[in-house]
The first five atom37 places (N, CA, C, CB, O) and aatype in JSON, in Angstrom:
{
  "aatype": [12, 0, 4, 16, 14, 2, 19, 7, 16, 19, 15, 19, 11, 1, 5, 19, 0, 16, 0, 0, 19, 0, 15, 9, 0, 16, 0, 7, 12, 10, 9, 19, 0, 19, 1, 14, 11, 16, 1, 18, 0, 19, 10, 16, 2, 5, 1, 10, 10, 10, 13, 3, 12, 0, 14, 15, 7, 1, 14, 0, 14, 14, 10, 19, 0, 6, 10, 14, 1, 14, 0, 10, 16, 15, 15, 1, 13, 11, 15, 0, 10, 11, 0, 16, 13, 8, 9, 15, 12, 6, 7, 3, 14, 11, 15, 10, 11, 12, 6, 13, 14, 13, 14, 7, 1, 8, 3, 0, 1, 5, 10, 0, 3, 0, 10, 0, 1, 5],
  "atom_mask": [
    [1, 1, 1, 1, 1],
    [1, 1, 1, 1, 1],
    [1, 1, 1, 1, 1],
    [1, 1, 1, 1, 1],
    [1, 1, 1, 1, 1],
    [1, 1, 1, 1, 1],
    [1, 1, 1, 1, 1],
    [1, 1, 1, 0, 1],
    [1, 1, 1, 1, 1],
    [1, 1, 1, 1, 1],
    [1, 1, 1, 1, 1],
    [1, 1, 1, 1, 1],
    [1, 1, 1, 1, 1],
    [1, 1, 1, 1, 1],
    [1, 1, 1, 1, 1],
    [1, 1, 1, 1, 1],
    [1, 1, 1, 1, 1],
    [1, 1, 1, 1, 1],
    [1, 1, 1, 1, 1],
    [1, 1, 1, 1, 1],
    [1, 1, 1, 1, 1],
    [1, 1, 1, 1, 1],
    [1, 1, 1, 1, 1],
    [1, 1, 1, 1, 1],
    [1, 1, 1, 1, 1],
    [1, 1, 1, 1, 1],
    [1, 1, 1, 1, 1],
    [1, 1, 1, 0, 1],
    [1, 1, 1, 1, 1],
    [1, 1, 1, 1, 1],
    [1, 1, 1, 1, 1],
    [1, 1, 1, 1, 1],
    [1, 1, 1, 1, 1],
    [1, 1, 1, 1, 1],
    [1, 1, 1, 1, 1],
    [1, 1, 1, 1, 1],
    [1, 1, 1, 1, 1],
    [1, 1, 1, 1, 1],
    [1, 1, 1, 1, 1],
    [1, 1, 1, 1, 1],
    [1, 1, 1, 1, 1],
    [1, 1, 1, 1, 1],
    [1, 1, 1, 1, 1],
    [1, 1, 1, 1, 1],
    [1, 1, 1, 1, 1],
    [1, 1, 1, 1, 1],
    [1, 1, 1, 1, 1],
    [1, 1, 1, 1, 1],
    [1, 1, 1, 1, 1],
    [1, 1, 1, 1, 1],
    [1, 1, 1, 1, 1],
    [1, 1, 1, 1, 1],
    [1, 1, 1, 1, 1],
    [1, 1, 1, 1, 1],
    [1, 1, 1, 1, 1],
    [1, 1, 1, 1, 1],
    [1, 1, 1, 0, 1],
    [1, 1, 1, 1, 1],
    [1, 1, 1, 1, 1],
    [1, 1, 1, 1, 1],
    [1, 1, 1, 1, 1],
    [1, 1, 1, 1, 1],
    [1, 1, 1, 1, 1],
    [1, 1, 1, 1, 1],
    [1, 1, 1, 1, 1],
    [1, 1, 1, 1, 1],
    [1, 1, 1, 1, 1],
    [1, 1, 1, 1, 1],
    [1, 1, 1, 1, 1],
    [1, 1, 1, 1, 1],
    [1, 1, 1, 1, 1],
    [1, 1, 1, 1, 1],
    [1, 1, 1, 1, 1],
    [1, 1, 1, 1, 1],
    [1, 1, 1, 1, 1],
    [1, 1, 1, 1, 1],
    [1, 1, 1, 1, 1],
    [1, 1, 1, 1, 1],
    [1, 1, 1, 1, 1],
    [1, 1, 1, 1, 1],
    [1, 1, 1, 1, 1],
    [1, 1, 1, 1, 1],
    [1, 1, 1, 1, 1],
    [1, 1, 1, 1, 1],
    [1, 1, 1, 1, 1],
    [1, 1, 1, 1, 1],
    [1, 1, 1, 1, 1],
    [1, 1, 1, 1, 1],
    [1, 1, 1, 1, 1],
    [1, 1, 1, 1, 1],
    [1, 1, 1, 0, 1],
    [1, 1, 1, 1, 1],
    [1, 1, 1, 1, 1],
    [1, 1, 1, 1, 1],
    [1, 1, 1, 1, 1],
    [1, 1, 1, 1, 1],
    [1, 1, 1, 1, 1],
    [1, 1, 1, 1, 1],
    [1, 1, 1, 1, 1],
    [1, 1, 1, 1, 1],
    [1, 1, 1, 1, 1],
    [1, 1, 1, 1, 1],
    [1, 1, 1, 1, 1],
    [1, 1, 1, 0, 1],
    [1, 1, 1, 1, 1],
    [1, 1, 1, 1, 1],
    [1, 1, 1, 1, 1],
    [1, 1, 1, 1, 1],
    [1, 1, 1, 1, 1],
    [1, 1, 1, 1, 1],
    [1, 1, 1, 1, 1],
    [1, 1, 1, 1, 1],
    [1, 1, 1, 1, 1],
    [1, 1, 1, 1, 1],
    [1, 1, 1, 1, 1],
    [1, 1, 1, 1, 1],
    [1, 1, 1, 1, 1],
    [1, 1, 1, 1, 1]
  ],
  "atom_positions": [
    [[0.84, -1.18, 0.0], [0.0, 0.0, 0.0], [0.88, 1.24, 0.0], [-0.95, 0.0, 1.21], [1.87, 1.29, 0.73]],
    [[0.55, 2.22, -0.79], [1.28, 3.48, -0.85], [0.29, 4.64, -0.73], [2.1, 3.59, -2.18], [-0.8, 4.59, -1.29]],
    [[0.68, 5.68, 0.02], [-0.18, 6.85, 0.22], [0.69, 8.07, 0.54], [-1.21, 6.59, 1.35], [1.9, 7.96, 0.71]],
    [[0.06, 9.24, 0.61], [0.79, 10.48, 0.85], [0.17, 11.28, 2.01], [0.82, 11.34, -0.43], [-0.6, 12.21, 1.76]],
    [[0.48, 10.91, 3.25], [-0.05, 11.67, 4.4], [0.85, 12.83, 4.78], [-0.23, 10.74, 5.6], [2.01, 12.9, 4.38]],
    [[0.3, 13.74, 5.57], [1.1, 14.75, 6.25], [1.56, 14.09, 7.54], [0.29, 16.11, 6.51], [0.73, 13.66, 8.34]],
    [[2.86, 14.01, 7.75], [3.41, 13.25, 8.87], [4.04, 14.19, 9.89], [4.45, 12.24, 8.38], [4.83, 15.06, 9.54]],
    [[3.67, 14.02, 11.16], [4.25, 14.81, 12.24], [3.32, 15.93, 12.69], [0.0, 0.0, 0.0], [2.14, 15.96, 12.34]],
    [[3.88, 16.83, 13.48], [3.12, 17.98, 13.98], [3.96, 19.24, 13.81], [2.71, 17.77, 15.47], [5.17, 19.18, 13.65]],
    [[3.28, 20.38, 13.87], [3.95, 21.67, 13.82], [3.62, 22.38, 15.13], [3.5, 22.52, 12.55], [2.45, 22.49, 15.5]],
    [[4.64, 22.86, 15.81], [4.42, 23.49, 17.11], [3.67, 24.82, 16.97], [5.76, 23.71, 17.83], [3.74, 25.48, 15.93]],
    [[2.97, 25.2, 18.02], [2.24, 26.46, 18.03], [3.23, 27.62, 17.91], [1.4, 26.6, 19.33], [2.93, 28.62, 17.25]],
    [[4.38, 27.49, 18.53], [5.41, 28.53, 18.47], [5.83, 28.8, 17.02], [6.63, 28.13, 19.31], [5.96, 29.95, 16.61]],
    [[6.03, 27.73, 16.25], [6.43, 27.89, 14.85], [5.3, 28.49, 14.02], [6.86, 26.54, 14.25], [5.55, 29.31, 13.15]],
    [[4.05, 28.09, 14.29], [2.91, 28.64, 13.57], [2.78, 30.13, 13.8], [1.63, 27.93, 13.99], [2.56, 30.89, 12.85]],
    [[2.92, 30.56, 15.05], [2.8, 31.98, 15.4], [3.94, 32.77, 14.78], [2.78, 32.16, 16.92], [3.72, 33.86, 14.24]],
    [[5.16, 32.24, 14.87], [6.32, 32.95, 14.31], [6.19, 33.12, 12.8], [7.61, 32.19, 14.65], [6.48, 34.19, 12.27]],
    [[5.77, 32.09, 12.11], [5.62, 32.16, 10.66], [4.53, 33.15, 10.27], [5.31, 30.77, 10.08], [4.7, 33.94, 9.35]],
    [[3.41, 33.11, 10.97], [2.31, 34.04, 10.68], [2.74, 35.48, 10.95], [1.08, 33.69, 11.53], [2.39, 36.38, 10.18]],
    [[3.49, 35.71, 12.02], [3.95, 37.07, 12.35], [4.91, 37.6, 11.29], [4.63, 37.08, 13.72], [4.77, 38.75, 10.86]],
    [[5.86, 36.8, 10.86], [6.82, 37.23, 9.84], [6.1, 37.54, 8.53], [7.89, 36.14, 9.62], [6.39, 38.56, 7.9]],
    [[5.18, 36.69, 8.12], [4.45, 36.93, 6.87], [3.58, 38.17, 6.98], [3.58, 35.72, 6.53], [3.47, 38.94, 6.02]],
    [[2.97, 38.38, 8.13], [2.13, 39.55, 8.33], [2.93, 40.84, 8.28], [1.4, 39.44, 9.66], [2.51, 41.82, 7.67]],
    [[4.09, 40.84, 8.92], [4.95, 42.03, 8.92], [5.5, 42.29, 7.53], [6.11, 41.86, 9.93], [5.52, 43.43, 7.07]],
    [[5.95, 41.25, 6.85], [6.56, 41.4, 5.53], [5.57, 41.87, 4.48], [7.18, 40.09, 5.1], [5.96, 42.55, 3.53]],
    [[4.3, 41.53, 4.62], [3.3, 41.91, 3.61], [2.32, 42.95, 4.12], [2.55, 40.69, 3.16], [1.3, 43.19, 3.48]],
    [[2.61, 43.57, 5.24], [1.75, 44.6, 5.84], [0.34, 44.07, 6.07], [1.7, 45.84, 4.95], [-0.64, 44.79, 5.86]],
    [[0.24, 42.82, 6.5], [-1.05, 42.24, 6.82], [-1.88, 41.79, 5.63], [0.0, 0.0, 0.0], [-3.05, 41.45, 5.8]],
    [[-1.3, 41.77, 4.44], [-2.03, 41.4, 3.23], [-2.05, 39.9, 2.97], [-1.44, 42.11, 2.04], [-2.82, 39.42, 2.13]],
    [[-1.21, 39.14, 3.68], [-1.09, 37.72, 3.42], [-1.2, 36.93, 4.72], [0.24, 37.41, 2.73], [-0.61, 37.3, 5.74]],
    [[-1.97, 35.87, 4.68], [-2.09, 34.97, 5.82], [-1.4, 33.66, 5.45], [-3.6, 34.73, 6.22], [-1.63, 33.11, 4.38]],
    [[-0.56, 33.17, 6.35], [0.19, 31.96, 6.08], [-0.18, 30.89, 7.11], [1.71, 32.24, 6.12], [-0.26, 31.16, 8.31]],
    [[-0.41, 29.67, 6.62], [-0.68, 28.54, 7.5], [0.44, 27.52, 7.33], [-2.07, 27.89, 7.18], [0.86, 27.23, 6.21]],
    [[0.93, 27.0, 8.43], [2.0, 26.02, 8.4], [1.39, 24.65, 8.69], [3.13, 26.37, 9.44], [0.55, 24.51, 9.58]],
    [[1.8, 23.65, 7.92], [1.3, 22.3, 8.13], [2.47, 21.32, 8.13], [0.26, 21.92, 7.04], [3.56, 21.66, 7.67]],
    [[2.25, 20.13, 8.64], [3.32, 19.12, 8.63], [3.73, 18.77, 7.2], [2.88, 17.86, 9.39], [2.96, 18.96, 6.26]],
    [[4.93, 18.24, 7.07], [5.47, 17.9, 5.76], [4.77, 16.67, 5.18], [6.97, 17.65, 5.86], [4.52, 15.68, 5.87]],
    [[4.46, 16.76, 3.88], [3.85, 15.63, 3.19], [4.94, 14.61, 2.86], [3.11, 16.09, 1.89], [5.97, 14.95, 2.29]],
    [[4.69, 13.38, 3.23], [5.64, 12.3, 2.98], [4.96, 11.25, 2.1], [6.14, 11.66, 4.32], [3.74, 11.2, 1.99]],
    [[5.77, 10.42, 1.5], [5.29, 9.3, 0.73], [5.45, 8.08, 1.62], [6.08, 9.14, -0.63], [6.57, 7.73, 1.98]],
    [[4.36, 7.43, 1.99], [4.38, 6.29, 2.91], [4.08, 5.0, 2.13], [3.36, 6.48, 4.06], [3.12, 4.93, 1.37]],
    [[4.93, 3.99, 2.35], [4.74, 2.69, 1.71], [4.68, 1.64, 2.82], [5.89, 2.38, 0.69], [5.61, 1.53, 3.62]],
    [[3.59, 0.88, 2.86], [3.43, -0.17, 3.85], [3.62, -1.51, 3.16], [2.04, -0.09, 4.53], [2.89, -1.85, 2.23]],
    [[4.61, -2.28, 3.61], [4.84, -3.63, 3.09], [4.43, -4.62, 4.17], [6.34, -3.83, 2.67], [3.94, -4.23, 5.22]],
    [[4.63, -5.89, 3.91], [4.26, -6.89, 4.92], [5.27, -6.92, 6.07], [4.16, -8.27, 4.28], [5.01, -7.57, 7.09]],
    [[6.42, -6.24, 5.94], [7.43, -6.26, 6.99], [7.72, -4.9, 7.61], [8.7, -6.81, 6.45], [8.18, -4.84, 8.75]],
    [[7.48, -3.79, 6.89], [7.83, -2.48, 7.43], [7.01, -1.35, 6.82], [9.3, -2.21, 7.21], [6.34, -1.51, 5.8]],
    [[7.08, -0.19, 7.48], [6.49, 1.04, 6.99], [7.65, 1.94, 6.58], [5.56, 1.73, 8.06], [8.5, 2.27, 7.41]],
    [[7.68, 2.34, 5.32], [8.76, 3.18, 4.8], [8.22, 4.58, 4.56], [9.34, 2.58, 3.49], [7.13, 4.75, 4.02]],
    [[8.99, 5.6, 4.96], [8.62, 6.99, 4.73], [9.7, 7.66, 3.89], [8.41, 7.76, 6.08], [10.88, 7.62, 4.23]],
    [[9.29, 8.27, 2.78], [10.18, 8.99, 1.88], [9.78, 10.45, 1.83], [10.16, 8.36, 0.46], [8.62, 10.79, 2.07]],
    [[10.73, 11.33, 1.52], [10.4, 12.72, 1.23], [9.63, 12.77, -0.08], [11.68, 13.61, 1.16], [9.73, 11.86, -0.91]],
    [[8.87, 13.83, -0.27], [8.1, 14.0, -1.49], [8.85, 14.96, -2.4], [6.66, 14.51, -1.19], [9.17, 16.08, -1.99]],
    [[9.14, 14.53, -3.62], [9.8, 15.39, -4.61], [8.77, 16.38, -5.16], [10.43, 14.54, -5.76], [7.57, 16.13, -5.07]],
    [[9.22, 17.5, -5.74], [8.28, 18.46, -6.32], [7.37, 17.85, -7.38], [9.03, 19.61, -6.92], [6.28, 18.36, -7.62]],
    [[7.81, 16.79, -8.01], [7.01, 16.13, -9.05], [5.88, 15.28, -8.44], [7.9, 15.26, -9.93], [5.01, 14.81, -9.18]],
    [[5.89, 15.08, -7.12], [4.88, 14.25, -6.46], [5.31, 12.81, -6.3], [0.0, 0.0, 0.0], [4.54, 11.98, -5.81]],
    [[6.52, 12.49, -6.69], [7.06, 11.14, -6.55], [7.94, 11.08, -5.31], [7.86, 10.72, -7.82], [8.36, 12.11, -4.8]],
    [[8.21, 9.87, -4.82], [9.11, 9.77, -3.66], [10.53, 10.15, -4.03], [9.08, 8.35, -3.1], [11.03, 9.79, -5.09]],
    [[11.18, 10.89, -3.13], [12.58, 11.29, -3.32], [13.48, 10.2, -2.72], [12.87, 12.69, -2.67], [13.09, 9.58, -1.73]],
    [[14.65, 9.96, -3.28], [15.5, 8.84, -2.9], [15.88, 8.66, -1.43], [16.71, 8.94, -3.64], [15.79, 7.53, -0.95]],
    [[16.28, 9.67, -0.68], [16.71, 9.3, 0.68], [15.54, 8.83, 1.53], [17.39, 10.5, 1.36], [14.52, 9.51, 1.66]],
    [[15.7, 7.66, 2.11], [14.69, 7.08, 2.99], [14.67, 7.86, 4.3], [14.97, 5.56, 3.24], [15.71, 7.98, 4.95]],
    [[13.52, 8.39, 4.71], [13.41, 9.18, 5.93], [13.29, 8.27, 7.15], [12.2, 10.12, 5.85], [13.93, 8.51, 8.17]],
    [[12.46, 7.22, 7.04], [12.27, 6.32, 8.17], [11.9, 4.93, 7.68], [11.18, 6.85, 9.12], [11.23, 4.77, 6.66]],
    [[12.35, 3.94, 8.43], [12.01, 2.55, 8.17], [11.57, 1.95, 9.5], [13.22, 1.76, 7.53], [12.4, 1.7, 10.38]],
    [[10.27, 1.7, 9.64], [9.71, 1.23, 10.9], [9.23, -0.21, 10.75], [8.55, 2.14, 11.34], [8.54, -0.53, 9.79]],
    [[9.6, -1.08, 11.69], [9.18, -2.49, 11.6], [7.67, -2.63, 11.84], [9.96, -3.36, 12.61], [7.16, -2.18, 12.86]],
    [[6.97, -3.25, 10.9], [5.51, -3.35, 10.98], [5.01, -4.1, 12.21], [5.0, -4.03, 9.75], [4.02, -3.68, 12.81]],
    [[5.65, -5.21, 12.63], [5.14, -5.92, 13.81], [5.15, -5.08, 15.09], [5.94, -7.18, 14.03], [4.38, -5.36, 16.01]],
    [[6.01, -4.06, 15.16], [6.1, -3.24, 16.37], [5.17, -2.03, 16.33], [7.53, -2.78, 16.56], [5.14, -1.26, 17.29]],
    [[4.42, -1.83, 15.24], [3.57, -0.65, 15.08], [2.12, -0.95, 15.4], [3.69, -0.11, 13.67], [1.63, -2.06, 15.19]],
    [[1.43, 0.07, 15.91], [0.0, -0.01, 16.14], [-0.61, 1.37, 15.9], [-0.32, -0.52, 17.58], [0.03, 2.39, 16.17]],
    [[-1.84, 1.41, 15.4], [-2.51, 2.69, 15.16], [-3.58, 2.92, 16.22], [-3.14, 2.72, 13.74], [-4.14, 1.97, 16.77]],
    [[-3.83, 4.19, 16.51], [-4.84, 4.53, 17.52], [-5.43, 5.9, 17.22], [-4.23, 4.49, 18.94], [-4.91, 6.65, 16.39]],
    [[-6.49, 6.22, 17.91], [-7.17, 7.52, 17.86], [-7.54, 7.95, 16.44], [-6.29, 8.58, 18.49], [-7.25, 9.07, 16.04]],
    [[-8.17, 7.06, 15.69], [-8.6, 7.4, 14.33], [-9.75, 8.37, 14.41], [-9.01, 6.13, 13.54], [-10.72, 8.15, 15.13]],
    [[-9.64, 9.46, 13.65], [-10.67, 10.49, 13.62], [-10.85, 10.9, 12.17], [-10.3, 11.72, 14.54], [-9.87, 11.16, 11.47]],
    [[-12.08, 10.97, 11.71], [-12.33, 11.33, 10.32], [-13.41, 12.39, 10.23], [-12.74, 10.08, 9.5], [-14.5, 12.23, 10.79]],
    [[-13.1, 13.45, 9.55], [-14.07, 14.5, 9.23], [-13.67, 14.97, 7.84], [-14.06, 15.7, 10.32], [-13.72, 14.19, 6.89]],
    [[-13.27, 16.22, 7.71], [-12.72, 16.65, 6.42], [-11.32, 16.08, 6.23], [-12.69, 18.19, 6.33], [-10.91, 15.78, 5.11]],
    [[-10.59, 15.94, 7.34], [-9.28, 15.3, 7.31], [-9.35, 14.05, 8.17], [-8.15, 16.27, 7.81], [-9.98, 14.05, 9.22]],
    [[-8.7, 13.0, 7.73], [-8.61, 11.79, 8.54], [-7.28, 11.83, 9.28], [-8.74, 10.49, 7.68], [-6.24, 12.09, 8.67]],
    [[-7.31, 11.57, 10.58], [-6.11, 11.66, 11.4], [-6.03, 10.45, 12.32], [-6.1, 12.96, 12.22], [-7.05, 9.99, 12.84]],
    [[-4.83, 9.92, 12.51], [-4.6, 8.89, 13.5], [-3.14, 8.93, 13.92], [-4.98, 7.5, 12.96], [-2.32, 9.61, 13.29]],
    [[-2.81, 8.21, 14.97], [-1.46, 8.17, 15.51], [-0.9, 6.76, 15.38], [-1.44, 8.63, 16.99], [-1.61, 5.77, 15.55]],
    [[0.4, 6.67, 15.08], [1.09, 5.4, 15.01], [2.06, 5.34, 16.18], [1.84, 5.22, 13.65], [2.87, 6.24, 16.37]],
    [[1.97, 4.28, 16.96], [2.85, 4.08, 18.1], [3.75, 2.88, 17.84], [2.05, 3.87, 19.41], [3.35, 1.94, 17.16]],
    [[4.96, 2.94, 18.38], [5.89, 1.83, 18.25], [6.16, 1.27, 19.64], [7.21, 2.27, 17.55], [6.29, 2.03, 20.6]],
    [[6.25, -0.04, 19.74], [6.5, -0.69, 21.03], [7.74, -0.1, 21.69], [6.66, -2.21, 20.86], [8.78, 0.03, 21.06]],
    [[7.61, 0.26, 22.96], [8.74, 0.76, 23.73], [9.02, 2.24, 23.55], [0.0, 0.0, 0.0], [9.92, 2.76, 24.21]],
    [[8.3, 2.93, 22.69], [8.51, 4.37, 22.48], [7.29, 5.13, 22.98], [8.78, 4.69, 20.96], [6.18, 4.88, 22.5]],
    [[7.45, 6.05, 23.94], [6.29, 6.74, 24.49], [5.66, 7.75, 23.51], [6.69, 7.47, 25.76], [4.48, 8.08, 23.65]],
    [[6.42, 8.23, 22.54], [5.89, 9.2, 21.59], [5.18, 8.49, 20.44], [7.01, 10.11, 21.05], [5.51, 7.36, 20.11]],
    [[4.21, 9.18, 19.85], [3.52, 8.62, 18.69], [3.73, 9.55, 17.49], [2.0, 8.43, 18.98], [4.09, 10.72, 17.64]],
    [[3.51, 9.01, 16.32], [3.69, 9.74, 15.06], [2.31, 10.04, 14.5], [4.56, 8.94, 14.04], [1.52, 9.12, 14.26]],
    [[2.01, 11.31, 14.3], [0.69, 11.71, 13.81], [0.67, 11.64, 12.28], [0.33, 13.15, 14.3], [1.56, 12.17, 11.6]],
    [[-0.36, 10.98, 11.75], [-0.57, 10.88, 10.31], [-1.87, 11.59, 9.98], [-0.6, 9.37, 9.84], [-2.92, 11.29, 10.56]],
    [[-1.81, 12.54, 9.06], [-2.98, 13.34, 8.71], [-3.19, 13.26, 7.2], [-2.82, 14.82, 9.18], [-2.27, 13.53, 6.43]],
    [[-4.39, 12.88, 6.79], [-4.71, 12.72, 5.37], [-5.73, 13.78, 4.97], [-5.26, 11.29, 5.08], [-6.79, 13.84, 5.58]],
    [[-5.44, 14.61, 3.97], [-6.42, 15.58, 3.49], [-7.64, 14.86, 2.9], [-5.79, 16.51, 2.44], [-7.63, 13.65, 2.73]],
    [[-8.68, 15.61, 2.6], [-9.96, 15.05, 2.15], [-9.84, 14.0, 1.05], [-10.83, 16.17, 1.66], [-10.45, 12.94, 1.17]],
    [[-9.07, 14.24, -0.04], [-9.04, 13.22, -1.1], [-8.42, 11.88, -0.67], [-8.27, 13.75, -2.27], [-8.71, 10.86, -1.29]],
    [[-7.59, 11.87, 0.36], [-6.92, 10.64, 0.76], [-7.51, 9.95, 1.97], [0.0, 0.0, 0.0], [-6.86, 9.09, 2.57]],
    [[-8.74, 10.3, 2.35], [-9.33, 9.71, 3.57], [-9.48, 8.2, 3.48], [-10.68, 10.33, 3.84], [-9.34, 7.52, 4.49]],
    [[-9.75, 7.68, 2.31], [-9.91, 6.23, 2.14], [-8.58, 5.53, 2.45], [-10.39, 5.89, 0.71], [-8.57, 4.47, 3.08]],
    [[-7.46, 6.11, 2.0], [-6.14, 5.55, 2.29], [-5.86, 5.54, 3.79], [-5.05, 6.34, 1.55], [-5.22, 4.63, 4.3]],
    [[-6.34, 6.56, 4.48], [-6.11, 6.66, 5.92], [-6.76, 5.49, 6.65], [-6.65, 7.99, 6.47], [-6.13, 4.87, 7.51]],
    [[-7.99, 5.19, 6.32], [-8.69, 4.09, 6.98], [-8.01, 2.76, 6.68], [-10.16, 4.05, 6.53], [-7.89, 1.92, 7.57]],
    [[-7.56, 2.55, 5.45], [-6.87, 1.31, 5.08], [-5.57, 1.16, 5.86], [-6.59, 1.28, 3.58], [-5.27, 0.08, 6.37]],
    [[-4.78, 2.24, 5.95], [-3.51, 2.18, 6.67], [-3.73, 1.96, 8.16], [-2.7, 3.47, 6.44], [-3.04, 1.15, 8.77]],
    [[-4.68, 2.67, 8.74], [-4.97, 2.52, 10.17], [-5.43, 1.09, 10.49], [-6.04, 3.53, 10.62], [-5.0, 0.5, 11.49]],
    [[-6.3, 0.56, 9.65], [-6.78, -0.81, 9.86], [-5.65, -1.84, 9.69], [-7.92, -1.12, 8.9], [-5.61, -2.83, 10.42]],
    [[-4.76, -1.61, 8.74], [-3.66, -2.54, 8.51], [-2.68, -2.56, 9.7], [-2.92, -2.16, 7.22], [-2.05, -3.58, 9.97]],
    [[-2.56, -1.45, 10.39], [-1.63, -1.38, 11.52], [-2.29, -1.68, 12.86], [-1.0, -0.01, 11.57], [-1.6, -1.82, 13.87]],
    [[-3.61, -1.77, 12.87], [-4.32, -2.06, 14.14], [-3.96, -3.44, 14.64], [-5.85, -1.94, 13.96], [-3.84, -4.38, 13.85]],
    [[-3.79, -3.57, 15.94], [-3.46, -4.87, 16.54], [-4.69, -5.76, 16.48], [-2.97, -4.71, 18.02], [-5.8, -5.31, 16.76]],
    [[-4.51, -6.99, 16.12], [-5.61, -7.95, 16.02], [-5.78, -8.65, 17.35], [-5.36, -8.98, 14.9], [-6.66, -9.51, 17.49]]
  ]
}
């Protein structure tokens, strides 16, 4: 399975700083929103691979992350205009947030279900 979620989170501090700089630079004429980076995610029977997204929309060569599938679990699935869920790895207290825009909501449910513990 392959999909293109927004992976991670953006801190409130970074959102405020970016909005302030854009507002000052354009005299309040431009509003800027910061979102997590879009990654190319590939789920195989053994691992979850995350690649950077090239400007062409294809995966870029350097592998960002390689996570073992048996150690992963999904939780907190939420779907509205955006589908969101978290991926946790055994032994790691932090989770990785996966956010799918409206057109990719179907991919989100498939990925979350594939990673759910049986």
